C-alpha positions as CSV (number, residue, x, y, z in Angstrom):
1,M,5.6,-0.5,-24.9
2,T,8.5,2.1,-25.2
3,L,9.2,5.0,-22.6
4,A,7.5,7.7,-24.9
5,A,4.3,5.5,-25.2
6,S,4.5,4.3,-21.5
7,F,4.5,8.8,-20.5
8,A,1.8,9.0,-23.0
9,A,-0.1,6.3,-21.4
10,R,0.0,8.3,-18.1
11,K,-0.1,11.7,-19.3
12,A,-2.9,12.8,-17.0
13,Y,-1.0,12.0,-13.9
14,F,2.1,13.8,-15.7
15,L,0.0,17.1,-16.1
16,F,-1.2,16.6,-12.7
17,A,2.3,16.7,-11.9
18,L,3.2,19.7,-14.0
19,A,-0.2,21.8,-12.4
20,I,1.0,21.2,-8.8
21,L,4.7,22.4,-10.1
22,V,3.2,25.5,-11.8
23,V,1.3,26.2,-8.6
24,D,4.4,25.5,-6.2
25,Q,6.7,28.2,-8.4
26,V,3.8,30.5,-9.1
27,T,3.0,31.0,-5.4
28,K,6.8,31.1,-3.9
29,V,7.3,34.0,-6.5
30,A,3.9,35.5,-5.0
31,A,5.6,35.4,-1.9
32,D,9.1,36.3,-2.9
33,V,7.1,39.6,-4.0
34,Y,4.6,40.0,-1.6
35,L,5.8,38.9,1.7
36,A,9.4,39.2,1.9
37,G,10.5,41.6,4.3
38,Q,7.1,41.6,5.6
39,G,5.9,40.5,8.7
40,A,2.9,37.5,9.2
41,V,0.1,38.5,7.5
42,T,-2.9,36.8,9.3
43,I,-5.4,35.1,7.6
44,V,-7.5,32.7,10.0
45,P,-6.7,34.4,13.7
46,G,-4.9,32.3,15.9
47,F,-4.9,29.2,13.4
48,F,-2.9,30.6,9.9
49,N,-0.7,33.0,8.4
50,L,1.4,34.0,5.2
51,A,4.9,34.0,6.7
52,Y,7.9,34.5,4.2
53,S,11.1,32.3,5.1
54,R,13.8,30.5,3.6
55,N,15.3,26.7,4.1
56,R,18.6,25.6,3.1
57,G,18.1,22.8,4.9
58,G,15.3,19.7,4.2
59,L,12.6,19.0,6.1
60,F,12.0,21.0,9.5
61,G,15.4,22.7,8.2
62,Y,17.3,19.5,9.0
63,F,20.9,19.5,7.3
64,G,20.6,23.4,6.8
65,N,23.9,23.8,8.4
66,L,25.7,20.8,6.6
67,E,28.6,22.2,4.9
68,D,28.4,22.1,1.2
69,P,29.1,19.9,-1.2
70,W,27.3,17.9,1.0
71,R,24.6,19.4,1.6
72,I,23.9,20.2,-2.1
73,L,24.8,16.2,-2.7
74,L,22.1,15.5,0.2
75,L,19.1,18.0,-0.6
76,T,20.0,18.2,-4.5
77,V,21.5,15.3,-6.0
78,F,19.2,12.7,-4.5
79,P,16.5,14.5,-4.8
80,L,17.0,14.6,-8.3
81,A,17.3,10.9,-8.3
82,A,13.9,10.8,-6.6
83,V,12.6,12.4,-8.7
84,A,13.8,10.7,-12.1
85,V,13.2,7.1,-10.8
86,I,9.4,8.4,-9.2
87,A,9.0,9.4,-13.0
88,L,10.2,6.4,-14.7
89,F,8.1,4.3,-12.1
90,L,4.7,6.8,-12.9
91,A,5.5,5.8,-16.5
92,K,6.2,2.3,-16.2
93,T,4.2,0.5,-13.8
94,D,1.3,-1.8,-14.3
95,E,-0.5,0.1,-11.0
96,P,-4.2,0.4,-11.8
97,D,-5.3,2.3,-9.1
98,K,-6.3,5.9,-9.6
99,S,-5.0,7.3,-5.9
100,T,-1.6,5.3,-6.5
101,L,-1.1,7.2,-9.4
102,S,-2.6,10.5,-8.0
103,G,-0.2,9.8,-5.3
104,L,2.9,9.6,-7.2
105,A,2.1,12.8,-9.5
106,M,1.9,14.4,-6.1
107,I,4.9,13.3,-4.8
108,L,6.5,14.1,-8.7
109,G,5.4,17.6,-8.6
110,G,6.1,18.6,-5.1
111,A,10.0,17.2,-5.3
112,T,10.5,18.8,-8.6
113,G,9.0,22.3,-7.2
114,N,11.9,21.8,-4.1
115,L,14.8,20.9,-6.3
116,I,14.0,23.9,-8.7
117,D,14.2,26.0,-5.9
118,R,17.0,24.5,-4.6
119,V,19.0,24.4,-7.8
120,L,18.0,28.3,-9.0
121,R,18.0,30.2,-5.2
122,G,20.2,27.6,-3.3
123,E,16.9,27.3,-0.8
124,V,13.5,26.2,-0.6
125,V,11.0,29.2,0.1
126,D,8.4,28.5,2.8
127,F,5.1,30.8,3.2
128,L,2.7,28.9,4.8
129,D,2.7,29.0,8.8
130,V,-0.4,26.9,10.8
131,Y,-0.3,26.9,14.0
132,V,-2.3,26.9,17.9
133,A,-2.6,30.6,19.5
134,Q,-4.9,29.2,22.4
135,G,-6.2,26.6,24.9
136,A,-4.8,23.1,26.1
137,V,-3.3,22.7,22.9
138,A,-1.1,25.6,22.2
139,E,-0.1,24.7,25.8
140,W,0.7,21.1,25.3
141,L,2.9,22.2,22.1
142,L,4.6,24.9,23.8
143,D,5.4,22.7,26.5
144,R,6.7,19.9,24.0
145,F,8.0,21.9,21.5
146,G,8.8,24.8,22.7
147,T,6.3,26.5,20.3
148,T,2.9,26.8,18.9
149,H,4.0,27.0,15.2
150,W,4.4,24.2,12.7
151,P,7.6,24.6,10.8
152,T,6.7,26.9,8.1
153,F,5.8,25.2,4.5
154,N,5.0,25.5,0.8
155,I,2.6,24.4,-1.8
156,A,5.3,21.3,-2.8
157,D,5.7,20.1,0.7
158,S,2.1,20.1,1.0
159,A,1.5,17.5,-2.6
160,I,4.7,15.4,-1.1
161,V,2.8,14.7,2.2
162,C,-0.7,14.4,0.5
163,G,0.8,12.2,-1.9
164,A,2.6,10.3,0.7
165,G,-0.4,10.0,2.4
166,L,-2.2,8.0,-0.7
167,L,0.5,5.4,-1.1
168,L,0.1,4.8,2.8
169,L,-3.9,4.3,2.1
170,D,-3.0,1.9,-0.6
171,V,-0.5,0.2,1.7
172,I,-3.1,-0.1,4.7
173,R,-6.5,-0.3,2.9
174,P,-7.8,-3.8,1.7
175,D,-6.9,-4.9,-2.0
176,S,-10.2,-6.0,-3.4
177,R,-8.4,-7.3,-6.6
178,K,-6.1,-9.4,-4.2
179,T,-9.0,-10.6,-1.9
180,P,-10.9,-13.3,-2.6
181,P,-14.4,-12.9,-2.3
182,V,-16.4,-13.7,0.7
183,E,-18.8,-16.6,0.0
184,R,-22.5,-16.8,1.0
185,R,-24.4,-19.9,2.5
C-alpha cells in the first residue's frame, strides 16, 4: 500500500488530530486576545481558573532557561521528528484497535499544536489553571510542592496526556486478540 493510500485509510484519525490542532490554536489565539495582561479569571472557585502564561520550556517549564540553539534543538527539532514518526506510524500501522489509533491521533494533534507555538512564538501559550484552594489536599500540596496550583497548560497538553493514557491502557489491558479463549468443562 502506498503512503497516500495509508493516509487515506486512516483519514478519520488524521481529521481527529487536525480537529485537536484547530481547537488548540483557536483557544490559544483567544487566550492571547482576551487573557493576556489580565489576572486569573475564576471559572470554578477553588478549583479552576483561566490564567494566561507563556512557557519557553517543555513540560513544567523544564529547559526554559537552556541557551539557544540547544533549547531550539531539544524543544523544536526533536518534537518535529516525533510528529513525523507518529504521523507515519499512524498511517502505516496494522493496529486495528480504535483507542490506540485515537491515542496516536491525540498525541499527533497536541504535539503539532505545541510545535506550531514554538516555531511561530518561540514559546507555548498556556491558560488552563487547575488548583485546590482548601482542605487537607491543599495543605499537603503546599507542604510538598510549595503551591496548590498545577502548572498552567493548554488543549494540546491535555490531548497529549489523554492520548498517552489511551496508549498506556492498550499496554496494560488484556488483549482478547492474543489471549486464547478459556475452555469450559
